[in-house]
C-alpha positions, 0 to 999 in steps of 0.5 A, a space after each residue: 642059399 636056403 633060408 627060412 622066413 624067420 631069417 628075414 628078421 635080421 638085416 640081409 645083404 645080397 650082392 648081385 653084380 654091382 648092385 647091393 640089396 639091403 633089407 632093413 628090418 622095418 620093411 614088410 615080409 614079402 609073401 609071393 603066392 604064385 606057383 613055384 614055377 612062376 616064382 623061380 622064373 622071376 621074383 622080388 629079392 627077399 620074397 618067400 614063395 608060399 603058393 596059394 594052395 599051401 597058404 593054409 599051412 602057414 597061417 599061424 606062422 604068418 600071424 606071429 611074423 605079422 606082429 613084428 612087421 607087415 605081411 605084403 602079399 605078391 602075385 603076378 597081377 592081383 587075382 590070386 593075392 585077393 584070395 590069399 588076402 581074404 583068407 588070411 584076414 578071415 583067419 585073424 591076420 590083421 597086419 597084411 597088405 597087397 602089393 599094388 599091381 603085383 609083379 607086373 607093376 613092380 617090373 614096369 616100375 623098374 624095381 629089382 627082380 631075380 630071374 631064373 628059369 623061364 616057364 609058362 605062367 599059370 595064367 598062360 597055361 589056362 589061356 592055352 588049354 582053354 584055347 586048345 579045348 575050344 579049337 578041338 571042340 569046333 574041329 570035332 563038331 564039324 568033322 565028327 559030331 555036332 555034340 562036340 560043340 558043347 565043349 567050346 560052350 562049356 569052356 566059354 561058360 567057365 571063362 565067363 565065370 572066372 572073369 566075373 568071380 576072379 576065381 578060376 577052377 582050371 587055374 586051381 587044378 593046374 596049380 596042383 600039377 607036377 609041372 607047376 611044382 618044383 621037385 622037393 619045393 622048399 615051400 613045404 619047409 617054409 624056406 623058399 626065397 632069397 634074403 
């Protein structure tokens, strides 16, 4: 079922098994800024997926919607959502909040979620690639030439920068790869989510 973000203005009902979810009109619009792949694997009922790299396309629509109800930003923990919050507030959106603890806290509290295809999260991909590059650099440094020891040093410096600034260049690059985009992602049409 494909709906638009504007459809959230109406009360929506979704029956899932024996549970019935009713979305009252005074609840916030849930905007999930994770990648489409992460959103597909698990998301909050009623949430809309607008990946962080695409957020700039929807600022005006979100401003209009925020005049009626608050916008609640969601990601896995809180890293990407901080960037989204800062971007939106710097562009004039005032009725905006961050879901405390993100999807991790939501799930740990036993709140309802919709599960789909499971994939590797963006943060998991960053960890796997960083670990692989470090291992590759060490192996090549010992077997081929010591200049390859620069690779683990560069990756380590990148991870240190990411930790200190809450901004991960590798994650931003990975989020643009086709594996992290669902073919014909409805986020381009402002329609990704359930009601």
